[in-house]
N, C-alpha and C positions, 0 to 999 in steps of 0.2 A: 452698155449696157450692166445694169447695178445685178449684182446676184441677187436668184432666185429661191433660194433651197435655208433652210433652218441649219443652224447652225447645230452641232452637238457636244453641247457641254457638260454632258453624262458622268465622263471621264478625265480624271484628272489631266491635264500636258505637261509633258518633258518640256525642259528648257530647250534640251537637242529639238525641239519641233519650232522652235522660234529662230530658225535659222537666217531667213531672210529680214531684214527690220529696217524700213524706211524712217530717213526721218525727214519731216516737213519743217520747214526755218532752217536755215543754216546760217545764224547767227553766231555771239561767243559759245552762247549755250549747245546749239546744235550739233555747233562743229565740235566742242569737246564731248557729247554724247555721241559720236562718230565715231570717234577715235578711240573711245573704249572699248566699242562695239567690234569694229574693224583687228582692234588689236585681240581680243579675246576670239574671234575666226567665225564672225559673223558675219554676211554678207548686206550691204550698208548699200541702200538708196538713198544717196541724197537728193531735196526737193528743195527748192526757190526759185521762186519765180524772178529774181531779181539774178541775172549771170554773174555779173559781179562778186554778186554773195558766196555763188555757186564757188566759182572761182578760188575764190580768197579761201573757201574748205578746205580746200585740195591742197593749196599752198600751203596752209598751217598745219594738215596733217602731215605734208613732206616734208616743213620745217623740223615738227614734234618726232619725227621715227628719223631724220638724221640725227640728229640731239641725243635719240636714242642708240644710236649706231655707235656713236662717237664716246657716251657711255659704256658701250661694251656693254649693252643691254638687249639689244639685238643683233640678229648679223642682219647683213645688207640683203643676201638671199628674205630672208623672212621681213624685213621690210618692204622690198619687193611688193612680198606676198599680203601686204598689211596694202599697200597702197591700191593692188589689184582688187581688193573687195569693197573698194570706193567709188561708186559710180553717181555721178551727179547728173538733175535735171529742174526741168523748169515748171512741169505739168505733173498735175495731181497721179497721173494718168499710168506712171512709171511706179505707183505702188499697189500694180494689178497681183502683181504676185507674192505681196510680203507677210510673211505672221503675225507679223506686230508692227503697229504704225505709230510711231510715239510724235506727237503735234510740240512744237515750242517755239509758236510767231507768235508775236507780241499781246503783253495783257490788254487785250480787248475783247469782251463777249462775241460781238458779231462777228469779225474775221475769224476767229474760232468757231464759232456753228458753220460759216461757212465751210471753210479746211472739211472739217465733218461731215458737212451733206455732200462735199464732192469723194469724200471718201466713200461715204455709202453707195455712191453711183458706180464705185471702180473696183472696191476689192471686193475679194472671197467671202461666203456667209462667214468662215469659221475666226475670220483676222483678229485679234485683238486689236482695238486704238486707244491708245494712251492720251491722254492730254501733259504735257509739263506747266502746266498752271500752277502758282502756289497762292491765287486770293482770286481765282474766279470761281463759281461753282462747279465742281464736275457731275452732281447729279442733274442739273440743268440741261447740260451739253449733253449728256445719257438720252436723259429724256425724248431731247430732241432730234436723238438719233434714231436711224432705223431700227437697231436692234442697239437697245441700252445695255444688254446683260453682258456683252462684250466692251464695252466703257469701262475704263476706270480712270486712277490718275497717277502719273509716276515722274515725284519731283526729284530732280538728278541736284547738286549742290554745285555752284560754282568755284571755282573749274573743275570741271567734272571728273576730268581725269585722277586728279590727286585728291577728292571729296569722296572717304567710305561714306556715306550716309546715302539710304534712295528711300524717300516715305512712298509707299504703295499705298493708294487711295481709293477704297470704295465705296462707293454709292450703296442704296439700299435697292439698286436695281442691277450691281453688279454681281455677273456670277462667281462664287467662292473660284470654280476651276479657273477662270479669268486668275482673280488673285494669285492663286495659287503658282503658275506658269511664270507672270513675269515676278513675281517673288524668288521662282526659283532660277532665273534668268539673271537677277541682280545679283543673287550669290555666287553666279556663275562666271557673273564680272568682277567679279572679288568686294561685291559691296555687300555693306550692312542694311539689310531692307528692313523696316521696320511697318506694322498695319495701322493704317488710320484712318478715320471717318475720315467726310465730305464735311469741312469747316474752314473759312477763310484762314489763312498761314499754316492749316494743319499742326504739326506740334512745334516744329524748330524756328519757322518764320511766325506762327502766333503769339512764341514768347518773345521772340527777339527783338519783329515788328514793336509793339507795344515800349520795347525799353528807349530802342533809336527815338523813334517820336519822343518820346517823356528825354532827350539828350535835344534832339533839337529845339524844344521846348524851352529846355533849359539855357540855350544858347541865345533865343530868340529874347528871353526876358534880360539877357545881359547881368546874369546871376554870375557868368563865369567864362572865360573867356575857350572859343575853339581846342586853339593849343592845351588849355589847363582840364578843359574838360575828357579833352582825348588821352592825354596824360595820364590822368588821377583814373579812367576804367584799363588804360593796360597795366600801369604800375601798380594799382591797386587790387586786379582781380584777377592780372596775369592774362589777359584777354589781346591776341593777337594783333585787332587795329582797335582804336576809337572809334566811339561811335558816329561821329563828324563823317570821320575819312571814310569810315567803312558804306553809310548813303554813300557819299560820293561816288564808292565803286559800284554798290548797287546798282544806282542812278536814283535820284533824286524824283525825278517821274512817279517811274517803277515803286518805289515806296509809296508814296502818295496814294496808289492803284491799291497796293496790296491795304491800305489803314483804313481806306474809304470800304474796302469792301467786309473789314472788321469789323468796321463802327457799325454797318449797316447792319451786322448781325448782331453783337454784343450789345449795343448802345452804351457800353461804357465810354467815357468821356476819355481814359487814358488812350484808347485805340482813333480818337476823334482826329484828323491828323493836323498837327502843328499848322499854323498859320503860314511861318516860312514857306514849308516844305511847298504850298499852293504860289507862292508869290516867286520862287529860286522856277520853280518848273515851267509859270508861266511866263517867266523870264529868258525861258530857255537856258538856264545854268541848270544841267541836269547832273551835272556833277563830272567824273574823269572823263566822260564820253563826251559831253562838249567842251571839255577843257577848263571849266570854272562851275564850281559850286558852292558848298561850305568854301572849299580850298582852291585856289589858284594854281593852275597844272600849266608845264612849259606847251603844252599842246596837246589839242584832243584827241584821248585817245590813250592819250602818258600816265604816268602813275606818280612821275616827279614833282610834290610841287615846289614854286615858287613864292618867292614874297612879295607880298600885297598890300593893299593902305591896311590890313589887320596885322599884319605879321610884328608881334613885337621888338620895340624896339633892342639891341644887345644892352644897353644899359638903360634899366629902363626903371630905376629905384625912385621914387620919390622923394626920398627925404635919406642927408645921411645917420646913419648909425648909430647904436651907443656901443661900446668896447664888452665884450662878452668872455672870460675867461673860465669864470666860474662857474659850476650851473645845482642846484639842489632838485633833486629829483625826489617826491615823495610818493611814497606806499612801497609795499613789499613782495606785490606780485609780479605774473610773468608781464607784464607790461612793460611794468616800471624798473625791473632786474634788467628789462632788455634796452630801453631807454637809459640807463645808467650807461650798459655795454658802450652802450652807442657813442655817447660826449668821451666817454673812458679812453675808447680808440682813435678818438678825433686830437684827442689832446688835452683835453678840457679838465681841469681838477672838478672832482663830482663827490656833492656831500648827497648820502641813500639816506633818506631819515624814514622812521616806520613808523607804528604805536610801542613799539619796546627795540631796547637794542638788537634784545635775542632775533627779534625778528630781521631785522635791517643786518647782521649778519649773516642770517639764514639766504640773502637775498643775495650778499655777495657771494658767498659757498656757490648760488647758483649760476652766478656771474664764472666766477671761477673754472667751473666745466664746461660752460659756453665756449669761453675761449680757448678753455683745453684742447675743446674738440676741433677748434678753428686752430690749431696748431698740430696735430694730429693728420688733417684733413692738408697740411699745404697753404692754408691761407696766409697765416699767421706766423710770425717768427715766437720762439721762446721769450725774445726780449721783448719783445714788444705787448707781451702779454702780462710779463712781471710789469711793465711802466705801466700798461694801462690798472693792472688790479692796484697796484702802488697810491692810484692817482686817485681813490676811491675811498671815500670816509665814509662809514657806515654813523649812525646816528640815531636815539631812541627818540627824539623830540625836534621841532617844527622850529627852534630857538636856534637850532646848527645852521639857519639857512641865514644866519643875519648879518654876512659878507658876501653872499653868493650875488653875480649879476644878471642871473635869470633860474625863475624859481619854478619845475615844471613841474603838475600834481598828475598821479595817475593812480587815482584810489577810487573806491566802487565807485559806480555809477547812479551814481544815487543824489539829488540837488541840495538836500539839503547836508549830505556830509558834506559835500562839494564847497557849499557855501559859508558854512562852520570853519573849514580849513582856509580861504581865501581870507576870513574876515581874520583868522591867525597870522595868514603871512603877510597880511597889510601893516602886521603891529610890530613884527617881528625882520620882513628885511627892508635894506635901506634904501632911503631916496634911491627913485634912478632904477631901481631891480624891474625887470620884466616879469610876470607874474604869467603864466601858462597853463591852459587846461587841457588834456587831452581825450577831452568827452569826445564821444562819437552822437551823440545826440538831443540830449541838451542843449538849452541857449548858454552862449557865454555871457554875454552880457549880465547874465541875471549873476553868473562868479563873479563879473565885474561890478555890480553895485553891492556886493557884499565889501567893498572895499572902499576906500576914501581918492583912491587913484585910479579909477575906470580908464584912461587914458594908456596906464600902463597894463592893463589884460588883453590876450590874446587868445587864440585857438591853435595849439600847434596838435593834430591828428594823428599820432602816427601808425601805423597797420601792424599786425603779430602776423610774423613774430618779428619784431621791433631789426633786430642786426640785419635780417636779409630783405625785409621790404625796404621797396627805395622812395615809397611817396611819402608825402606830409602834407595833408590839406591847413592852410594858414587860414583861419578865419579870425576876421575880423568884423568887431561890431563897430556901432554908428560912432563910438565913442572912443576908440583904439586910434592913437595918435600913429602919424607918419612916419616916424621915426621909430618906435617901434615892430611896424611890420617892415622896413626894411632892415630892420637888424635880423627880425626874426628868420626872414630870408637867406640873408648872407649866413645864419650859424646852419640852414638846413644843407647850404652848398659847404660849408664846409665839414658837418657830419655825413660829405654825401650821400646825401638825401634831396628828392625829386619837391621842391617845393610848388605846388598849385593854389592859389589864389581864388576863396568864394566868401560869402556875405555869412552871416550869424543866422541860420536858419536853418529846420529840421534835416538831417540827415546829410549836409554838405554835398555835398559830389556825388563821390561811393555810392552810402548807403542810398541817397535819395533814387537812387537811378536803381540798384542792385535789388533792392527790399519787395518794389511791385515786380519786377522778374520774377521772383521766388517766389511769393503769395500770388503771381499767377498760376506757376506750374504749380501748387498744391491745388488749385483750383480744377486743371487743369484731372487732377487723379479725384476731386471730391463729383466730382463729375461724371467717371468714370471713361473718360475721353482717351485716355491712355496710362498705361503704366509707370509702376515708378523707375523700372530698368528702362522703358523704352524712350522716354521724357530725358533723363539721365543720358542714355547714348546718341539720343539726336541731338544734344546741345554741344556734347565734347565732337560729337563726327560731322554736323553740319555748321556748329556756328563756331568750334577752333576755342570751343569753353575745356581751361585744364579739367576743375571738377564740376559734373550738373549739379541742377539744383538740390536734389534732395541729399548726394553726397554733401556740398556745402552746408547745409542747414542742420546734417547730423553734425559736421565738424562744430561748427560757429556757437552754436548750442538753443533748441527753438524757443527756453524762456527768455536769453539773447534778443532773438528775431524777433519772436510775440513783441517784445520791449517796445524795438525800432519801430517795427510797424503801427504801433498803437500813438508813437511819437508823430509819424509822419502823416497818418490818418486825420490826428488830433487838428495838428496845422495848418493842412493844409484842405481837411474837411470833402474831399471827394471819396463818392460810396466805394469808387473803384479799388478806394487804396484801404477800405476794411479789411481787418484780417481775416481770413480765411477760417471758418469755424474749425476744420482738420485741427488746423496748427493750436486752436486753444485748448481744445480738446483733449490733444495729448502732449501739453503742457500741465493740463489739469491733472493727469492721468503721470505726472512725476516723468513721464517719457519725455526727455532734453536730449536726447540726443549721445554721440560716443562718451559723452563722460559718465551716463547713468546708466551704459549698453543697449538703450534700445531709444529708437528716434522714429524717422519712419522706417531704419532698417535693424536689423538686433546684431549686436555685436559681441563679440568673445569675452568674459569679464575678463580682467590681469590679475 
């Protein structure tokens, strides 16, 4: 028998009023949410039509609380109280006395609509109904419900017990008091709620899935291997997982569903699911849960990837390399001095050349300070510092590169400047010397064509700060010799960097995936969908990013970011890559980020 009275939503609800909560759907997410709620003192009614899933949910909670006792986070008495607060059922009728129902059944609109229709028939008039969807329309579910004002979205992140972010999603029909009650509940659970409107993906997934889609397309195009794509984003951006491994964890089929919903609304080609996602999903290769997706796992549900036909061989070099014992570094800025430090610490003889001897000596002094900090922190011995410094010879002209085996330029990101420099290197460097550019956005082949030996030219894209960052993108042109490529990979290993291979196209791996994500974050602000603070919080708490997109943009520099965006847009000609107008306006106003004291945020002047 359905409720007959109209709920009174005129006064704010207290989180204490949401004392009995039903969770419909006891998969991984539903079970995790149930654990969070029971640990916070709520009575939880777990509902799943599959008795096996219900039993597994109980077993999972028993195991999790047993671990908590073993780690002395709860007592055995507290554990028993937690377990007593969790009861499971197979019928929606069990939700009759719930103050809040959270639905987390599979991402299928008709299935969710049926769940909401069933709940309408059994819950009280004042019960709040929440969907855990991250892709489907909360507004549509609300409109199809008997009381749309009490329907909202509450999007936890997996694993729910560990992840702090909760997106509280309101439609145009949702009563503010319902939003307030669920927001206060989230805080009471120890979570960090952010309020968002109803659009596919909300904030965190709205930004995350576009990035994941681009990574899948990059792999599908065979631009880079799955291992190199994942390593590049982990080591270059500090992410906890690479995008293809994350797609396997989320579920390839789930990702495709989210992207289809996003594309249906945005019509942005960056959201159109990469064909490989559909191919894998239709083949049943949905990721970890199936035992195979982009990677192969030792069993369905396992997190342990095992070698397969695509795994790189142990010794995968294509040719014998050249001998490199001396390195020339051109430039005097932070990147040049960082690269020189890396080579010096690894035992190479280094010639550090700048436009004047004075600039080169200042760059060496910067290296001395950096090495001194490493000694102070116990990361380097005083003897190793002195040896490294002694191996660096400052010079005021590129003529000093006459005998180096590898020349690495780290000058201004200006193609004409780099081409002139490579023309000079071609004349002064000995035959067989490798010539490398650290460009992050310009075509390496354009530098190579400025020489008479394009087969000896390659990209070595270090990341800033070079002494700390482990990644080097090794960029081959169509003219680069195999032995040059093999030599540079070996050199990367000797300086304790992780090389990833990629072709000569705009953005390489990291920037080609990173900057469209940053651009989309700016568009969210332009559209007044979310605030800077909420977006940064969402990506740090929900995506595990070390910095939010606006924090990162201000650190990188808005002028640098805009230049990279323009290069990506010019090369790929995708309208979705066009730089956000807000970014262009800020750069035009001289608001370039931390270096000018103002970017997306204001900073104290030093």
